Each structure stands twice: as structure tokens, then as C-alpha cells.
N, C-alpha and C positions, 0 to 999 in steps of 0.2 A: 838818332840816325837809323832808318829801316832800310831793308832790301826790298825790291820788287823786280819783277820780270817785264819786259816790253818786247814788242814784236817791231823789228825795224821794217819799214814799208819799202815799196819798190823805188823811192826817190832817196832812200837813205836817212830818214827821219824816224824819230821816236815821238810819242805824245807824252807829255807830262802836265799836268795842272793847266790844261786848256791851251797849251802852246806845243810847237814843234821844235825839236832839237836835232841837230845833225849828228851823225855817227859816220865814221869811215865807210866809204862805199864797199868794201869787201864784206860788210855786215849786212848789206842789203837783203831782205826777205829772211832774217834770222832772228834768233831770240838773243837779247843782251839783258844784263843785270844793271839796275840803278840803284844809287844811294843819294837821295836828295837831303841836303841840309837846309837850312832857312834861306840861304843865299846862293848855293852852288848845287848843281846836278852833277854828280859823277857817274860815268857810265863805263861798265866792265864787260869784258868778253866772258860771257858764262862758262866757257869751256877751260879757260886758263887762268881767269881771275885777274888778268891784266887790264889796266885803266887803258881805255881807247878814247874817251872823250871827257871834257870838263866844260861846263857852261854856267855863266850867271843865269840863275833863275828869273825869267822875265816876270815883272809885276804887272804886265799888260796881257790879258788872255788874248789868244789868237795870233800871237807873234810867231815868226818862223825865225829861229835863231840858228845861224849857219857858221860853221868853222871852215873857212876856205881851204885850209890844209888837209882836212879829211877828205876832200873831193878831189885832190890831186893824184894823178897816177905817178908815183914817185919811183918806180922801178926803172924808167927810161930817163937818161939825161937830158936837158932842155934842147941841148945842140942837136941830138939826135931827132928829137921831135921836129925842130925847125928845119932840118934837112928833108925830113919826110914830107913836110909840106911843100917845100920847094920843088920835090920831084913828083908832086901830084899831077902836074901838066907839064908836057915836054914843050915848053916854050921859054926862051931866053927872057923876054919881057916879063913873064910871070915870075921867074926865079928872081929877077932883080926887084920886082915889086915885093914878093914875099921875104 
């Protein structure tokens, strides 16, 4: 296993071996460290050394591998987000729909 550094693009992906792999959105446009094995790509915060992502390595070049959890904004609870959506438009019919 070897270490390498990768730049995270503005859509929160890194490139490795012809495919793209997601990282958490807070790493957008930053540098991360990768540790690939034969089957798994480990991604670490290069400042703290904490693992931030882990993906099975695609055998098909050109794939975009996404971990949906890394793209979620987790600091706000879901019921708060639902309330925000309901309050976007001042209309009772909209609130019932939303």
C-alpha cells in the first residue's frame, strides 16, 4: 500500500485509476491523501489523518463512484429542513403539499 495526494474537485470528487470517487463536501477544492489497495481506496484528511471515505475500486474506467452520505449536510436535523421547505412559500396549499 502506498500513499498519494489528490486534489478534490469543485464537485467533491477525486480521480484515481481512471475513475472518480466522492469525498465529503467539506473537502471540496482541498487536498486529501489516498491509500489504495488492490480492491479498496481509502481517503484521509491530510491535516488530521482521519479516514474520510472508503470505496471499492472500480474495475471499469470512467466510473463515478458516490457515497451518498458524504453529500448530506448532517448538521441540521431532517425535520428542521422539512420546516424550512414548508416555509419557502406563504401558502397553505403549498405547506400541505410539502
